[in-house]
N, C-alpha and C positions, 0 to 999 in steps of 0.2 A: 042454228037453233038447236038441232039435235045434239050437236057437239057440246054446247054449254049445259044441256040437260044431263048428258053423260058425265061431264066434269063434276056437276053438283052431286050426282048420285055417288060417284067415286069418293068425293070428299066426305060425304055423309057416312059412307061405309067405313072409311078410314078413321073418322072420328069415333064411330061406334066401337071399332076394334080396339081403340086406345082407351075407351071408357070415358070419353069426353062428351058431355051434352052441349051441343052448340047453342042451346037456348038458356043455359045456365050462365048468364052474363048480366052485368048491371044494366038497368033500364036507362035509356038516354036521359041525362040530366040528374041522375041519382047522386052524382058527386056534389051537386049544388044544394042538396038538402041535408039537413042535420036534424037531430032529435030536437023537437020544438021545446022540450023541457030543459034542454041544456044547450042553448045557442052560443055561438062563438061571440067574443066581446064585440067585434065589429058588425055583428048581425043585430045588435041591440041599439037602442037610442044612444047617441054619444053623450059623454059626460059634459062636454062643452059645446055650446052652440053659437058663441060669438067670439070675435077676435080678441076683445079686451080681456075677458076672463081666461081664455086659453093662453094669451101672452103672459098674464100674471102667473099662471101655473107653470109655463115654460121657464120664465125667469126664476121662479122659486126652485124648480128642479135643477136648472143649470148652475145655480149659485150655491147649492148645497156643497159643503166642504169637499166631500169625496168626489162628486161629479165635477166640481169646479176645477180641481187639480188635474183630473184626467182630461178635461176639456182644454185647459191651458197647455198641457203636454202635447195634445194632438195638434194644436195650432202651432206650437213651437217646432214640432216635427215636420211642419209643412203640409199637413192634411188640409185640403181646400175647405173653406168655410161653407161653400155651397154643398159639398158632400156631407159635412157634419149635419147641416140643417136637414138635408134630405133623409138621412138615416134616422135622425131623431124624430122627425115628423112621421115617417113611415112606421116607426115603432109605436108612436102614440096612436096612429090609426089602428094598427093591429090590436092594441090593447083597449080599443073602444073609447079613447079620449076625445076624438073628433071624427067627423065624417069626411069623405073625399073632397067635398066642396070647401069645408073649412080648412082642410089640409092645404089646398091651393092658396087660400087667402092668407095662411100663416107663413108661407115661404118667405116673402119679402121682409116682413117685420122680424122674423127669426134670424135671417141673415144679417139684418141691421143690428139686432141685439148682439149677435156673435161678434160683429165688427166692433161694436162699442166695448164689449168685454175685452177683446184683444187690444184695442187702443188704450183702455184704462190701465193696462199693465205693460204697455209699450211693446207689444209683440208685433213683429213684422209679418202679418198674416198673408196667406194666399187665398184670394177670392175664389178662383176657379182653377182647375187643372191647367198647368202651363205645359207647352210642348217640351219634349226632351231635346236639348240642343245637340247632343251627340248624333242623333239620327237625322239631322237636317244638313243640307249643304250650306255653304257659307252665306249665300244671299238670303236664304230662308232664316238662318240663325240671326242675321242682323235685323231683318224685318221683325222677327219675334221679339228680340231685345228692345227694339224701338216701341213696339206695341205694349210691352210690359212696362216700360218707362212711362208711357202715356197713361196707362191704367193706374199705376202707382201715383202719378202726379195728380190724377183726377179722383183719388180716393177721398171720399167725403170726410169733412172734419167731424169732431165729436158733436158739435152743435147741429150740423146737418143730419147726422145719424139720429140724434135725439129728436129731431123734428119728424122723423119717419116712424117713431115708436108711439104707441098709444099714450095719451097724457096720464092715464091712471098708473102707468108703469114708470113714468119719470120719477115720481117720488121714491119708489122702491130702488130705482137705479142710483139716485143720489144718496140714499141711505146706505146702500151697499158700497158705493164709492168711498163714503166716509169711514166705513169699517176696514177698508183695505190698507 
């Protein structure tokens, strides 16, 4: 006990000599507060509160000319659709478009929308990251190839994908398909 008291006194004296005030530190939780007059976008009520209106917004954003070309290039380059959806939805959360709950509800329809966009221009997309075959032994490589073939064989058709998308979005999708 006396030893720890001596250590505390020595540390206190050392800090004083260096001109450091040990009590000049942030209050616990201070980083979680911001100026109430200037809150961050995700600290305010979200712009969208239901899946349908958010999916309409997502469709409009993804099919804008500039975004659409970049999106198609990403899919052609083999970037997994699940990763594209996650990055896009996270960005929307940080910008205050939706809350974390709606974020989770939007994951599946967004992935289906991206699949539909890839299918509509006949891009052979990657759904999720595939293992690197060079780093696996032969048996694992064959198993991975078999799983990939099964996954690609079970890729839903455009009709199945359209059944997973909100009905209000189907009209926009058909309209967009006609413009391509």
